[in-house]
C-alpha positions as CSV (number, residue, x, y, z in Angstrom):
1,M,87.2,73.8,125.4
2,A,90.0,72.4,123.6
3,Y,87.6,70.2,121.7
4,F,85.7,73.2,120.3
5,D,89.1,75.0,119.4
6,E,90.0,72.0,117.4
7,L,86.6,71.6,115.8
8,K,86.9,75.3,114.7
9,R,90.4,75.0,113.4
10,K,89.1,72.0,111.2
11,I,86.3,74.1,109.9
12,Q,88.5,76.9,109.0
13,I,91.0,74.7,107.1
14,Y,88.1,73.0,105.3
15,F,86.5,76.2,104.1
16,G,89.9,77.9,103.6
17,E,91.0,75.2,101.3
18,K,87.7,75.8,99.1
19,G,87.5,77.9,96.1
20,S,90.0,78.1,93.3
21,V,93.7,78.6,93.3
22,S,94.4,81.2,90.8
23,E,97.0,80.4,88.2
24,H,100.1,82.7,88.2
25,K,100.7,85.0,85.2
26,P,104.1,86.7,85.4
27,G,103.9,90.2,85.9
28,V,106.5,93.1,85.6
29,I,110.0,92.5,86.6
30,H,113.1,94.3,86.5
31,D,116.2,92.0,86.9
32,L,115.5,88.8,88.9
33,S,119.2,88.3,89.6
34,K,118.7,91.8,91.6
35,P,115.1,91.9,92.6
36,R,113.9,95.1,94.1
37,N,111.8,93.4,96.8
38,I,111.6,89.9,97.8
39,G,108.4,88.1,99.2
40,M,108.5,84.8,101.1
41,F,106.1,82.5,102.3
42,F,106.5,80.0,105.0
43,C,104.0,77.6,106.6
44,V,105.5,77.0,110.2
45,E,104.6,74.7,113.2
46,S,107.3,75.2,115.6
47,K,109.7,77.8,117.1
48,T,112.5,75.9,115.3
49,E,111.0,76.4,112.0
50,L,110.5,80.2,112.8
51,D,114.1,80.3,113.8
52,E,115.2,79.0,110.5
53,V,112.9,81.8,108.7
54,R,114.6,84.3,110.9
55,K,118.1,82.8,109.6
56,V,116.9,83.1,106.0
57,I,115.8,86.9,106.5
58,R,119.2,87.8,108.1
59,Y,120.9,86.1,105.2
60,V,118.9,88.0,102.6
61,R,119.5,91.4,104.4
62,K,123.3,90.8,104.2
63,N,122.7,91.2,100.5
64,K,121.2,94.6,101.0
65,E,117.8,93.2,99.7
66,Q,114.3,94.5,100.8
67,V,112.3,91.3,102.1
68,T,109.2,90.4,103.6
69,A,108.3,87.2,105.0
70,F,104.7,86.0,105.2
71,V,104.7,83.3,107.9
72,F,101.5,81.4,108.4
73,S,100.7,78.8,111.4
74,H,97.8,76.4,111.4
75,S,97.9,76.8,115.0
76,P,95.5,79.3,116.8
77,E,98.4,80.2,119.2
78,K,101.6,82.1,118.4
79,V,104.6,80.0,117.8
80,D,106.8,82.6,119.3
81,V,107.1,86.3,119.8
82,I,107.8,88.4,116.7
83,T,109.8,91.5,116.8
84,D,111.3,91.6,113.2
85,K,109.1,93.9,111.1
86,S,110.0,91.9,107.9
87,I,108.0,89.0,109.3
88,F,104.3,89.2,108.7
89,Y,103.0,86.5,111.0
90,F,99.4,85.3,110.8
91,D,97.4,82.3,112.1
92,L,93.9,80.9,112.1
93,N,92.7,83.6,114.5
94,D,93.1,86.0,111.4
95,F,90.5,84.0,109.5
96,T,86.8,83.8,110.1
97,L,85.2,80.6,111.1
98,W,84.4,80.0,107.4
99,G,88.1,80.3,106.4
100,K,87.9,83.9,104.9
101,K,90.6,86.3,105.7
102,K,89.7,89.1,108.1
103,D,89.7,92.7,106.7
104,Y,93.2,93.6,108.1
105,L,94.6,90.4,106.7
106,Q,93.0,90.9,103.4
107,E,94.4,94.5,103.3
108,A,97.9,93.2,103.8
109,F,97.6,90.7,101.1
110,E,96.2,93.6,98.8
111,K,98.7,96.3,99.4
112,E,102.0,94.0,99.1
113,R,103.3,93.5,95.7
114,F,106.8,91.7,95.1
115,E,109.0,91.4,92.1
116,L,110.1,88.0,93.4
117,M,108.1,85.6,95.7
118,I,109.7,82.4,96.9
119,S,107.4,79.8,98.5
120,F,109.1,77.5,101.1
121,L,106.0,75.1,101.6
122,E,107.4,71.7,102.4
123,Q,104.2,69.6,102.1
124,P,101.5,70.1,99.3
125,D,99.0,72.0,101.7
126,P,96.0,73.3,99.8
127,F,95.3,75.9,102.4
128,C,98.7,77.4,102.2
129,Y,99.0,77.0,98.4
130,K,95.7,79.0,98.1
131,L,97.4,81.7,100.4
132,V,100.6,81.9,98.2
133,S,98.5,82.3,95.1
134,E,96.8,85.3,96.5
135,I,100.1,87.2,97.2
136,K,100.8,89.5,94.3
137,A,104.3,88.8,92.6
138,G,105.8,89.4,89.1
139,F,107.6,86.0,89.5
140,R,107.0,83.1,91.7
141,A,109.4,80.3,92.6
142,G,108.6,77.3,94.7
143,P,109.0,73.7,95.4
144,D,108.0,71.1,92.9
145,N,104.7,69.5,94.1
146,P,102.9,67.6,91.3
147,G,99.4,69.0,90.7
148,L,100.1,72.4,92.5
149,N,102.7,74.0,90.2
150,S,100.3,76.1,88.4
151,I,100.8,79.1,90.8
152,F,104.8,79.2,90.2
153,D,106.9,80.3,87.2
154,L,109.8,78.1,88.5
155,T,109.9,75.0,90.6
156,L,112.7,73.2,92.1
157,K,113.0,70.2,94.3
158,F,113.0,70.9,97.8
159,D,113.8,68.6,100.7
160,P,113.8,70.5,103.9
161,G,115.2,67.9,106.1
162,E,118.3,67.7,103.8
163,K,119.4,71.3,103.6
164,G,116.8,73.4,105.0
165,Y,115.2,76.9,103.9
166,L,118.6,78.7,103.3
167,K,119.8,76.1,100.9
168,F,116.5,76.3,98.9
169,Y,116.7,80.0,98.8
170,D,120.4,79.8,97.5
171,Q,119.1,77.4,94.8
172,V,116.4,79.6,93.7
173,R,118.7,82.6,93.5
174,H,121.3,80.5,91.6
175,Y,118.8,79.4,88.8
176,L,117.4,82.9,88.5
177,S,121.0,84.3,88.0
178,V,121.8,81.6,85.5
179,L,118.6,82.2,83.6
180,K,119.0,86.0,83.4
181,I,115.3,86.9,83.3
182,K,115.1,90.6,82.6
183,T,112.4,92.9,81.3
184,R,112.6,96.5,80.3
């Protein structure tokens, strides 16, 4: 049975990576030094990484900001129990065999719209980059990965082993405050 589960996972990832990654065009933003709502995207493989995500969410909430974290796992099994309503956890069970989002997942992607979206993708994963590109956001920031930067408005160097998610979040917020990006 494990063989078929692994084969299914490989098929889902193969087809999920297919198709185009839409380039990002900045949308309506108010003031990126004080965004109205923040979306985050993580691709996790372990409970330790999920605990880091929880730490970032608690940190963001201290600043009284509205945050939603899209947390994806390539595993068909849950990494941990999710009780925080700010974490939208999904995995390969939420995709068809052909790598298409199931209806409820597609709905979640369509209903959310963020003023600021921060991607915390450590590795250049085409499946995850395609998912990030499908989340609606006025402004996107993420790690610098050559060839995969067209979906971001701002890219920064990200070394997760060195400083972790929290340090990357602080870097993004620092540069946004220095740039003073505002509309209206």
